[in-house]
C-alpha positions, 0 to 999 in steps of 0.5 A, a space after each residue: 547446421 550439424 548436432 554432435 553427441 560424445 558418448 563415452 565407453 562406460 555410456 549409452 543413450 536414448 537419442 530423441 527428435 523433437 521429444 520422439 525415441 529414435 534409437 539407442 547410441 553406442 558409446 563413440 561419435 554420432 553427428 546428425 543435421 537440422 534442430 530438435 536432436 537430443 539425448 538421455 545418457 545413462 551410466 552403464 557402471 549402474 546395473 538398473 537402468 532408470 529410464 524415463 517413460 519406460 512403459 511407453 518406451 516398451 509398448 512401441 520399441 520393445 524389441 529393440 529396447 531388449 537388445 540392450 535391456 532385461 525387462 523384468 515385468 510383474 503382475 498385480 499377483 506376483 513378486 519377483 527376487 533379483 539378484 544383480 551381483 551380490 545385491 538382492 532386490 525385491 519388486 512388489 506386484 505391478 511394477 517393471 524394471 529394466 537392467 543393462 545387459 552384459 554388463 553384470 549378471 541378473 538373476 530373477 525369481 518370480 512368485 506366484 503372491 496368490 499360492 504362497 506368501 512365504 519363500 522357499 527354504 532353498 531361497 531362505 538359506 540364500 537370504 540369510 544374513 541379507 536384509 531385503 527391503 519387501 520381506 519379513 524375516 523371522 527367527 523361531 527357535 527349538 522351544 518356540 512355535 511360530 503362528 502365521 497370520 495372514 490378513 489377520 486370518 490364521 495361516 498355519 504354524 512354522 517350526 523352529 528355523 528362519 522364515 521369509 515372507 513377502 510384505 506385499 498387497 497382503 500383511 503377513 503377521 507372525 507370532 512367535 510363541 513360547 512352549 515352555 510358557 505355561 500360560 501362552 496368550 493365543 492370538 485369536 484364540 476364539 477363532 483358533 477354537 472355532 475354526 481350526 480345530 486341527 491346531 488345537 489337537 495337535 498343539 494345545 489342551 482345550 480347557 471349558 469349565 461350567 458356571 459352577 467349576 474352576 480349574 487349577 492348573 498345574 505345569 510340571 507339578 506346580 500350580 501355575 493358574 486358577 481359571 474362573 468359572 465359565 472359563 474357555 481357554 487354550 493351553 500348550 499340551 503337558 499341562 494337568 488341570 484339576 477341575 473343582 465343583 463349587 458345589 461340593 468341594 468349595 473349601 481348599 485343600 491342605 495341599 493347595 493352600 500350601 501351593 498358594 503359599 509358595 506359588 507364582 506372583 500372578 497365583 498370589 494375585 488371584 488368591 488375594 482376590 478370590 480366596 477367602 481365608 481365615 485362621 482360627 486360634 486355638 481354644 478358639 471355634 469359628 461359625 462359617 456363613 455362606 451367603 449369610 446362612 450357617 454351614 458348619 463350626 470350624 476347629 482351630 487352624 487355617 481354612 480358605 474357601 473359593 469365593 467366586 460370586 459367594 459371600 463367606 463370612 467367618 466369626 471367630 468365638 473364643 471358648 476360654 474362660 473370660 471375664 466381664 467387669 462391671 465397674 464403677 456402679 454408682 447406687 443407693 443402698 435401701 437406707 440411702 448410703 450412695 455407694 459405687 461398687 465393682 463387679 466381676 463375672 467369669 463366663 465360657 462359651 459352651 456353644 458358639 452357634 447359640 452364642 452367635 445366633 441368638 444375641 448379637 453380642 453375648 458379651 453386652 447383653 451379659 454386662 447389661 444384665 448384671 448391671 440391672 442385677 447389681 442395682 437390684 440387689 444393693 438397692 433392697 439393702 441397707 448399708 449394714 445389711 450389704 457389709 454384714 452379708 456381702 455373699 448373699 449379694 453374690 448369690 442373688 446376682 448369680 441365680 439372676 445372671 444364670 436364669 437370663 443366659 439360658 439358651 444362649 450358649 453361655 456358662 456362668 462360673 462365677 459372680 462376686 461383688 469385687 469392691 464397695 467404695 463408701 463416701 469419705 464422710 460414711 467411711 469416717 463415721 464407721 471408721 469412729 464405730 469400729 474404733 469405739 466397739 474395739 475399744 470397749 472389746 479391749 476394755 472387756 479382755 483387759 478386765 477379764 485378765 486382771 481378774 484371772 490373774 487376782 484369782 490365780 495370786 489367791 490360789 497359790 497363797 492358800 496353797 502356800 499356807 497350808 504347805 510350808 515345803 511349798 512355801 520354802 519353794 517359793 522362796 528359793 525360787 524368789 532367791 534364784 531371781 535375786 542372785 540373777 541380779 547380784 554380782 557378788 554375795 558374801 555369807 556370814 552366818 547360816 543358810 537360813 539367816 542368809 534366806 531371811 536376810 534376802 527376803 528382808 532386802 526384797 521386801 525393802 525393795 517392794 516398799 
């Protein structure tokens, strides 16, 4: 019995008899007698030959197969790049692939992965714009620097340009760093510092701070970072570092304050966390305490300090004239009259440190002492004594309070009772007393004036009795006053008769 096989022009076939390879069949008709014959057809239009059990066939029939196939094999430490026509293919280590001969050109390049995982620049240029499985590409611009790591170990730097790496066997990672960023985040910075000093010397500036130092980082004249004490950090070359010794320079300079105000948001965040700032208004003084220990008296203005593990506190004291009002004090006078008094005192702080250290709250202290002094002064006097001599109360209280505040850094400028409020019934009684006193005084004044008027009239009468001319002048004066009240006068007779008649008229009206 015959077995016939037809092979098309674009095909090749592998002939098997009872599962054993016999030969390669070219295009055409092939006949074999007996049973157990079979073939595997392969399309020559596909450059890569997908042959089953290729490794086994190559072991026994390599010479025959290489007539028709290009065999590419990679070792455990090798990778290969193949250009098949216009396509690129990457072969990983420990792999065998075959390609049909004569139908398409296969270009093969092998690489020792132990020597380098990077592709040569010539091949990188040929692969530009081509995506190939098994190859990682990195594009680095002129303002960037690549840090290559193989299996998380630093392998070197990559300059500007395109770089390709095999992505087999060992993991390759390239961290592309921005050279214009003044605050780079270096991967494995401690490893770079300890094991790669050449990289640090060629590209970086190392900042190492002691326990009492902080660093101010400036880039192109602008503050970009604040480094806390005991910092060890890498920066690109080109930055400026100002090291501040917190033991002697804990206070920020005006320039540093201005830089923080106008700095980056990151700087403002650091400033808000690690800077203690206080604004002292005009006519005030500030007391600076470091770890609860007094340091200095601060003048008006804006002040700021670095904290970093230190407790800072500023107590602001008002140096202006202040008033303390002790109001609504209900006190019994010596004669048991209930009174309500309001007292006011003017004070000024002369030594803010004494006022802060010697007393917890100087105003509360003065307020209480004024209460005691007021009660003592009013309780020792009767109501009449209080109302008659209020100034003595002020003097007594002033003397008492001035003695009490000696050594507290406070000056008492004035003390005075502002209001004395009497109960309603006492006020009514006093009103009646005052009314009676004033009425009596008015009667005395009235009698005194009447007596004086009578005495004056008697003196006038005596003068006119002894002096006719004076009497005549008085008559003329009376005539003038009468004439002012008369619209029309008719004269009959002489002037004497007229005067006589007017005098009679005036006397008649008087009666």
